[in-house]
TORNUGU-390546 format. One record per residue: residue in one letter; chain; x negated, y, z of N, C-alpha, C in turn. Coordinates in nm, 2 decimals. Last residue first. Layout:
BEGIN
NODE/A/A/X/Y/Z/X/Y/Z/X/Y/Z .
...
//
This chain:
BEGIN
NODE/X/A/-0.87/-0.34/1.61/-0.87/-0.30/1.78/-0.85/-0.16/1.82 .
NODE/X/A/-0.87/-0.38/1.36/-0.77/-0.45/1.45/-0.77/-0.36/1.59 .
NODE/X/A/-1.12/-0.35/1.30/-1.07/-0.26/1.24/-0.91/-0.25/1.31 .
NODE/X/A/-1.26/-0.63/1.40/-1.28/-0.48/1.46/-1.20/-0.37/1.41 .
NODE/X/A/-1.14/-0.78/1.25/-1.15/-0.79/1.39/-1.14/-0.66/1.39 .
NODE/X/A/-1.36/-0.74/0.98/-1.20/-0.74/0.99/-1.09/-0.67/1.15 .
NODE/X/A/-1.60/-0.81/0.98/-1.55/-0.64/1.03/-1.42/-0.60/1.05 .
NODE/X/A/-1.62/-1.05/0.86/-1.68/-1.00/1.01/-1.66/-0.89/1.05 .
NODE/X/A/-1.53/-1.00/0.61/-1.42/-1.04/0.74/-1.50/-1.08/0.87 .
NODE/X/A/-1.49/-0.64/0.54/-1.56/-0.75/0.51/-1.50/-0.86/0.61 .
NODE/X/A/-1.38/-0.36/0.38/-1.38/-0.48/0.47/-1.45/-0.61/0.48 .
NODE/X/A/-1.39/-0.23/0.12/-1.49/-0.25/0.25/-1.49/-0.31/0.32 .
NODE/X/A/-1.32/-0.49/-0.15/-1.28/-0.39/-0.04/-1.39/-0.37/0.05 .
NODE/X/A/-1.39/-0.71/-0.27/-1.32/-0.59/-0.31/-1.31/-0.49/-0.23 .
NODE/X/A/-1.40/-0.99/-0.11/-1.50/-0.93/-0.24/-1.48/-0.81/-0.26 .
NODE/X/A/-1.14/-0.97/0.03/-1.31/-0.91/0.16/-1.47/-0.91/0.06 .
NODE/X/A/-1.00/-0.96/-0.16/-0.97/-0.87/-0.06/-1.09/-0.87/0.01 .
NODE/X/A/-1.04/-1.21/-0.27/-1.04/-1.05/-0.35/-1.04/-0.99/-0.29 .
NODE/X/A/-1.04/-1.42/-0.09/-1.14/-1.38/-0.17/-1.15/-1.26/-0.26 .
NODE/X/A/-0.78/-1.42/0.00/-0.85/-1.36/0.08/-0.97/-1.34/0.04 .
NODE/X/A/-0.56/-1.28/-0.26/-0.63/-1.42/-0.21/-0.75/-1.37/-0.08 .
NODE/X/A/-0.21/-1.11/-0.28/-0.40/-1.08/-0.33/-0.41/-1.22/-0.24 .
NODE/X/A/0.02/-1.24/-0.36/0.03/-1.11/-0.41/-0.20/-1.08/-0.41 .
NODE/X/A/0.07/-1.45/-0.14/-0.05/-1.44/-0.28/-0.03/-1.34/-0.36 .
NODE/X/A/0.25/-1.43/0.07/0.28/-1.43/-0.08/0.21/-1.39/-0.19 .
NODE/X/A/-0.01/-1.34/0.25/0.13/-1.49/0.24/0.20/-1.52/0.13 .
NODE/X/A/-0.09/-1.16/0.15/-0.16/-1.28/0.12/-0.11/-1.36/0.13 .
NODE/X/A/0.13/-0.98/0.22/0.03/-0.97/0.05/-0.04/-1.10/0.06 .
NODE/X/A/0.07/-1.01/0.49/0.26/-1.06/0.38/0.17/-1.07/0.26 .
NODE/X/A/-0.15/-0.89/0.62/-0.11/-1.06/0.64/-0.03/-1.10/0.51 .
NODE/X/A/-0.13/-0.66/0.50/-0.20/-0.72/0.48/-0.18/-0.89/0.47 .
NODE/X/A/0.05/-0.59/0.68/0.13/-0.60/0.58/0.00/-0.63/0.50 .
NODE/X/A/-0.04/-0.62/0.95/0.12/-0.74/0.94/0.11/-0.73/0.79 .
NODE/X/A/-0.27/-0.42/0.96/-0.28/-0.56/0.96/-0.17/-0.71/0.90 .
NODE/X/A/-0.11/-0.25/0.94/-0.16/-0.22/0.84/-0.20/-0.38/0.81 .
NODE/X/A/-0.04/-0.23/1.23/0.11/-0.23/1.16/0.04/-0.27/0.95 .
NODE/X/A/-0.21/-0.25/1.34/-0.13/-0.35/1.38/-0.08/-0.33/1.26 .
NODE/X/A/-0.34/0.06/1.28/-0.38/-0.05/1.22/-0.29/-0.19/1.24 .
NODE/X/A/-0.10/0.21/1.39/-0.12/0.15/1.25/-0.17/0.08/1.20 .
NODE/X/A/-0.02/0.18/1.63/0.02/0.06/1.58/-0.08/0.08/1.47 .
NODE/X/A/-0.11/0.49/1.73/-0.19/0.39/1.79/-0.13/0.26/1.71 .
NODE/X/A/-0.16/0.73/1.47/-0.03/0.60/1.50/-0.10/0.47/1.58 .
NODE/X/A/-0.32/0.94/1.55/-0.22/0.98/1.58/-0.06/0.88/1.57 .
NODE/X/A/-0.55/0.77/1.52/-0.57/0.88/1.61/-0.43/0.93/1.70 .
NODE/X/A/-0.53/0.56/1.31/-0.46/0.50/1.48/-0.50/0.61/1.60 .
NODE/X/A/-0.63/0.73/1.14/-0.49/0.72/1.08/-0.43/0.66/1.23 .
NODE/X/A/-0.88/0.73/1.12/-0.80/0.85/1.16/-0.66/0.83/1.16 .
NODE/X/A/-0.91/0.47/1.08/-0.97/0.48/1.19/-0.91/0.64/1.29 .
NODE/X/A/-0.78/0.42/0.77/-0.71/0.39/0.97/-0.80/0.44/1.03 .
NODE/X/A/-0.93/0.48/0.61/-0.88/0.64/0.67/-0.78/0.56/0.78 .
NODE/X/A/-1.04/0.26/0.49/-1.11/0.38/0.52/-1.05/0.48/0.63 .
NODE/X/A/-0.77/0.14/0.43/-0.88/0.08/0.52/-0.96/0.22/0.58 .
NODE/X/A/-0.72/0.27/0.19/-0.62/0.32/0.35/-0.70/0.23/0.46 .
NODE/X/A/-0.90/0.24/0.03/-0.88/0.41/0.08/-0.78/0.40/0.21 .
NODE/X/A/-0.87/-0.05/0.02/-1.01/0.03/0.05/-0.93/0.15/0.12 .
NODE/X/A/-0.63/-0.03/-0.12/-0.62/-0.10/0.04/-0.74/-0.05/0.09 .
NODE/X/A/-0.66/0.10/-0.38/-0.60/0.19/-0.23/-0.58/0.12/-0.17 .
NODE/X/A/-0.81/-0.10/-0.46/-0.90/0.03/-0.42/-0.82/0.09/-0.34 .
NODE/X/A/-0.64/-0.28/-0.46/-0.73/-0.34/-0.39/-0.81/-0.19/-0.37 .
NODE/X/A/-0.47/-0.19/-0.70/-0.42/-0.22/-0.61/-0.53/-0.23/-0.45 .
NODE/X/A/-0.70/-0.13/-0.88/-0.63/-0.04/-0.85/-0.54/-0.08/-0.73 .
NODE/X/A/-0.72/-0.41/-0.97/-0.83/-0.38/-0.92/-0.77/-0.20/-0.86 .
NODE/X/A/-0.43/-0.52/-1.06/-0.50/-0.57/-0.87/-0.62/-0.46/-0.89 .
NODE/X/A/-0.31/-0.28/-1.21/-0.34/-0.39/-1.22/-0.46/-0.37/-1.07 .
NODE/X/A/0.08/-0.18/-1.22/-0.08/-0.17/-1.13/-0.18/-0.29/-1.18 .
NODE/X/A/0.20/-0.26/-1.44/0.20/-0.14/-1.41/0.07/-0.09/-1.35 .
NODE/X/A/0.27/-0.56/-1.45/0.13/-0.47/-1.50/0.14/-0.33/-1.54 .
NODE/X/A/0.47/-0.63/-1.30/0.51/-0.54/-1.46/0.41/-0.54/-1.52 .
NODE/X/A/0.33/-0.77/-1.14/0.39/-0.84/-1.25/0.43/-0.78/-1.33 .
NODE/X/A/0.29/-0.51/-1.00/0.15/-0.58/-1.04/0.22/-0.65/-1.14 .
NODE/X/A/0.51/-0.42/-0.89/0.42/-0.33/-1.00/0.32/-0.43/-1.07 .
NODE/X/A/0.61/-0.68/-0.77/0.69/-0.66/-0.88/0.60/-0.54/-0.98 .
NODE/X/A/0.44/-0.64/-0.57/0.44/-0.78/-0.65/0.45/-0.76/-0.76 .
NODE/X/A/0.48/-0.38/-0.42/0.37/-0.44/-0.50/0.33/-0.57/-0.63 .
NODE/X/A/0.77/-0.46/-0.34/0.76/-0.37/-0.46/0.60/-0.40/-0.54 .
NODE/X/A/0.70/-0.69/-0.15/0.77/-0.70/-0.26/0.80/-0.59/-0.43 .
NODE/X/A/0.53/-0.56/0.00/0.51/-0.67/-0.07/0.59/-0.69/-0.21 .
NODE/X/A/0.69/-0.35/0.17/0.62/-0.37/0.07/0.56/-0.41/-0.04 .
NODE/X/A/0.90/-0.42/0.33/0.98/-0.43/0.19/0.84/-0.39/0.08 .
NODE/X/A/0.75/-0.46/0.56/0.78/-0.56/0.53/0.89/-0.58/0.41 .
NODE/X/A/0.74/-0.21/0.62/0.60/-0.25/0.56/0.63/-0.39/0.51 .
NODE/X/A/1.00/-0.12/0.73/0.97/-0.07/0.62/0.85/-0.11/0.58 .
NODE/X/A/0.99/-0.29/1.01/1.05/-0.30/0.92/1.03/-0.22/0.79 .
NODE/X/A/0.76/-0.11/1.15/0.73/-0.30/1.10/0.86/-0.32/1.00 .
NODE/X/A/0.85/0.13/1.09/0.72/0.10/1.01/0.73/-0.06/1.00 .
NODE/X/A/1.06/0.34/1.17/1.03/0.18/1.16/0.98/0.10/1.11 .
NODE/X/A/0.94/0.59/1.17/1.02/0.57/1.25/1.00/0.39/1.27 .
NODE/X/A/0.63/0.61/0.93/0.77/0.57/0.96/0.81/0.58/1.09 .
NODE/X/A/0.35/0.59/0.90/0.42/0.74/0.90/0.57/0.71/0.99 .
NODE/X/A/0.43/0.36/0.75/0.33/0.36/0.84/0.34/0.45/0.93 .
NODE/X/A/0.46/0.52/0.50/0.52/0.38/0.53/0.49/0.34/0.70 .
NODE/X/A/0.26/0.66/0.45/0.38/0.72/0.47/0.47/0.60/0.48 .
NODE/X/A/0.08/0.45/0.34/0.02/0.58/0.52/0.19/0.60/0.54 .
NODE/X/A/0.17/0.33/0.16/0.10/0.24/0.28/0.11/0.38/0.37 .
NODE/X/A/0.17/0.54/-0.06/0.29/0.42/-0.03/0.27/0.39/0.13 .
NODE/X/A/-0.06/0.66/-0.05/0.04/0.74/0.00/0.15/0.64/0.02 .
NODE/X/A/-0.22/0.47/-0.13/-0.28/0.48/-0.01/-0.15/0.56/0.04 .
NODE/X/A/-0.11/0.42/-0.39/-0.13/0.29/-0.31/-0.17/0.35/-0.15 .
NODE/X/A/-0.18/0.63/-0.49/-0.02/0.59/-0.50/-0.06/0.49/-0.37 .
NODE/X/A/-0.48/0.60/-0.52/-0.37/0.69/-0.48/-0.27/0.71/-0.43 .
NODE/X/A/-0.44/0.39/-0.76/-0.51/0.37/-0.63/-0.45/0.47/-0.49 .
NODE/X/A/-0.31/0.56/-0.93/-0.29/0.47/-0.87/-0.34/0.40/-0.79 .
NODE/X/A/-0.43/0.74/-1.10/-0.34/0.81/-0.99/-0.27/0.68/-0.90 .
NODE/X/A/-0.45/0.70/-1.35/-0.60/0.67/-1.27/-0.59/0.72/-1.08 .
NODE/X/A/-0.18/0.64/-1.44/-0.27/0.53/-1.44/-0.41/0.59/-1.33 .
NODE/X/A/0.03/0.83/-1.49/-0.04/0.85/-1.39/-0.12/0.76/-1.33 .
NODE/X/A/0.33/0.85/-1.54/0.22/0.86/-1.67/0.07/0.89/-1.60 .
NODE/X/A/0.51/0.85/-1.44/0.44/0.97/-1.41/0.30/0.96/-1.47 .
NODE/X/A/0.71/0.66/-1.57/0.72/0.81/-1.59/0.64/0.90/-1.55 .
NODE/X/A/0.58/0.42/-1.41/0.59/0.49/-1.55/0.63/0.63/-1.60 .
NODE/X/A/0.76/0.53/-1.14/0.59/0.47/-1.16/0.56/0.53/-1.28 .
NODE/X/A/0.99/0.45/-1.26/0.97/0.55/-1.21/0.84/0.62/-1.21 .
NODE/X/A/1.04/0.22/-1.29/1.05/0.26/-1.40/0.99/0.40/-1.37 .
NODE/X/A/0.98/0.08/-1.02/0.85/0.10/-1.14/0.87/0.19/-1.28 .
NODE/X/A/1.20/0.17/-0.90/1.04/0.21/-0.88/0.93/0.21/-0.96 .
NODE/X/A/1.39/-0.02/-1.02/1.41/0.15/-1.06/1.29/0.19/-1.03 .
NODE/X/A/1.28/-0.28/-1.02/1.26/-0.23/-1.10/1.30/-0.08/-1.13 .
NODE/X/A/1.29/-0.23/-0.72/1.19/-0.21/-0.77/1.22/-0.22/-0.92 .
NODE/X/A/1.52/-0.19/-0.45/1.52/-0.18/-0.64/1.43/-0.13/-0.71 .
NODE/X/A/1.58/-0.09/-0.25/1.52/-0.20/-0.29/1.53/-0.25/-0.43 .
NODE/X/A/1.72/0.15/-0.14/1.77/0.07/-0.27/1.73/-0.08/-0.30 .
NODE/X/A/1.60/0.24/0.01/1.66/0.27/0.08/1.77/0.14/-0.03 .
NODE/X/A/1.29/0.29/-0.02/1.36/0.20/0.09/1.48/0.18/0.11 .
NODE/X/A/1.32/0.37/-0.31/1.29/0.21/-0.30/1.37/0.17/-0.14 .
NODE/X/A/1.34/0.67/-0.20/1.45/0.57/-0.25/1.45/0.46/-0.24 .
NODE/X/A/1.06/0.65/-0.09/1.17/0.67/0.00/1.34/0.60/-0.08 .
NODE/X/A/0.93/0.63/-0.30/0.92/0.48/-0.23/1.03/0.56/-0.10 .
NODE/X/A/0.99/0.85/-0.46/1.02/0.70/-0.52/1.00/0.61/-0.41 .
NODE/X/A/0.90/1.02/-0.31/1.03/1.03/-0.34/1.10/0.87/-0.40 .
NODE/X/A/0.62/0.98/-0.27/0.73/1.00/-0.17/0.84/0.96/-0.21 .
NODE/X/A/0.56/0.99/-0.52/0.52/0.90/-0.47/0.60/0.84/-0.38 .
NODE/X/A/0.60/1.29/-0.56/0.67/1.17/-0.65/0.67/1.07/-0.58 .
NODE/X/A/0.41/1.40/-0.40/0.57/1.40/-0.36/0.62/1.38/-0.41 .
NODE/X/A/0.15/1.32/-0.52/0.23/1.24/-0.40/0.36/1.30/-0.40 .
NODE/X/A/0.22/1.45/-0.74/0.18/1.27/-0.78/0.22/1.27/-0.63 .
NODE/X/A/0.15/1.71/-0.62/0.31/1.71/-0.69/0.32/1.51/-0.71 .
NODE/X/A/-0.11/1.67/-0.53/0.01/1.72/-0.44/0.12/1.69/-0.52 .
NODE/X/A/-0.21/1.65/-0.83/-0.23/1.58/-0.74/-0.15/1.56/-0.63 .
NODE/X/A/-0.15/1.85/-0.95/-0.11/1.81/-1.03/-0.11/1.73/-0.88 .
//
């Protein structure tokens, strides 16, 4: 089931990247009926986007999606944060294959913060990343 959910997530993301219709993405996520998968879904969405050819352009589309998902009550903020935490933990491995992954992920985090989707205290209080370790992840 985990692999099927990951594949479904990639299909939802692919459709969203073309249409930018967050309502449709939300409906598809609800149809999966897998709230325990939401942190992993966050990870899959972010890593798939980081792996795309035009990661900078596509990463810029994600804050709107996550805001809509949170506003609709489909994800809880803690599920999003757990997914961000999983991504942070995976970053050293991602950078091996995708040298710009940390830079692009930091751009994504900055966009989430700038749009007030998450707050500084929330990020540094709920993830494995602390304010003192943040710069080291980006190098």
